[in-house]
C-alpha positions as CSV (number, residue, x, y, z in Angstrom):
1,M,-8.1,36.6,-5.7
2,S,-5.5,34.2,-7.3
3,L,-4.2,31.4,-5.7
4,Q,-1.0,33.3,-5.1
5,E,-2.5,36.1,-3.4
6,M,-4.6,34.0,-1.3
7,I,-1.4,32.5,-0.1
8,Q,0.3,35.7,0.4
9,V,-2.1,36.8,3.1
10,L,-1.8,33.5,4.9
11,P,0.1,34.1,8.2
12,P,4.0,32.3,7.6
13,E,2.8,29.0,9.5
14,L,-0.5,28.4,7.2
15,Q,1.9,29.1,4.3
16,N,4.0,26.5,5.4
17,Q,1.3,24.0,5.8
18,V,0.2,24.9,2.3
19,R,3.5,24.2,1.0
20,D,3.9,21.0,2.5
21,F,0.4,20.1,1.2
22,V,1.2,21.0,-2.2
23,A,4.8,18.9,-1.8
24,R,2.7,16.0,-0.7
25,L,0.4,16.2,-4.0
26,L,3.3,16.6,-6.1
27,D,5.0,13.5,-4.5
28,E,1.9,11.4,-4.8
29,R,1.6,12.2,-8.7
30,Q,5.0,11.4,-9.1
31,K,4.9,8.0,-7.6
32,K,6.1,5.0,-9.7
33,P,2.8,3.4,-11.1
34,R,2.1,-0.4,-9.6
35,R,3.1,-3.1,-11.9
36,K,1.1,-6.3,-12.0
37,P,2.1,-9.0,-9.7
38,R,4.5,-11.7,-11.1
39,F,3.6,-14.6,-8.9
40,L,7.4,-15.9,-8.9
41,W,6.3,-17.9,-5.7
42,A,3.5,-20.0,-8.0
43,G,4.3,-23.8,-7.7
44,A,7.1,-23.4,-5.1
45,L,5.1,-25.7,-2.5
46,K,3.9,-28.0,-5.5
47,E,5.4,-31.1,-3.6
48,L,3.3,-30.7,-0.8
49,N,0.4,-31.5,-2.5
50,T,0.9,-35.3,-2.3
51,E,0.9,-34.6,1.7
52,Y,-1.9,-32.2,2.0
53,T,-5.3,-31.4,0.5
54,S,-6.5,-28.0,-0.3
55,V,-8.8,-28.3,2.3
56,Q,-6.6,-29.4,5.0
57,L,-4.3,-26.1,3.8
58,Q,-7.3,-23.9,4.1
59,H,-8.0,-25.2,7.8
60,Q,-4.3,-24.9,8.5
61,I,-4.2,-21.0,7.0
62,G,-7.2,-20.2,9.3
63,E,-5.6,-21.6,12.4
64,W,-2.3,-19.4,11.4
65,R,-4.8,-16.4,10.9
66,S,-6.5,-16.8,14.7
67,G,-3.5,-18.3,16.6
68,T,-5.2,-21.3,17.7
69,Q,-2.8,-23.7,16.4
């Protein structure tokens, strides 16, 4: 039995599910490939390197993540 024949013997609601599934597969296949990150933000905070050490910034980030400021 071919795929088309199998789909035709399904009840209409299951045929709709098959149609939706195939549409989703096609959509995923056509998605644009991800490009490499450009890091446009790199160096944006370089003036802070005289104010804070990398260790101080790591601690601050940890506090922000945990919400314990």
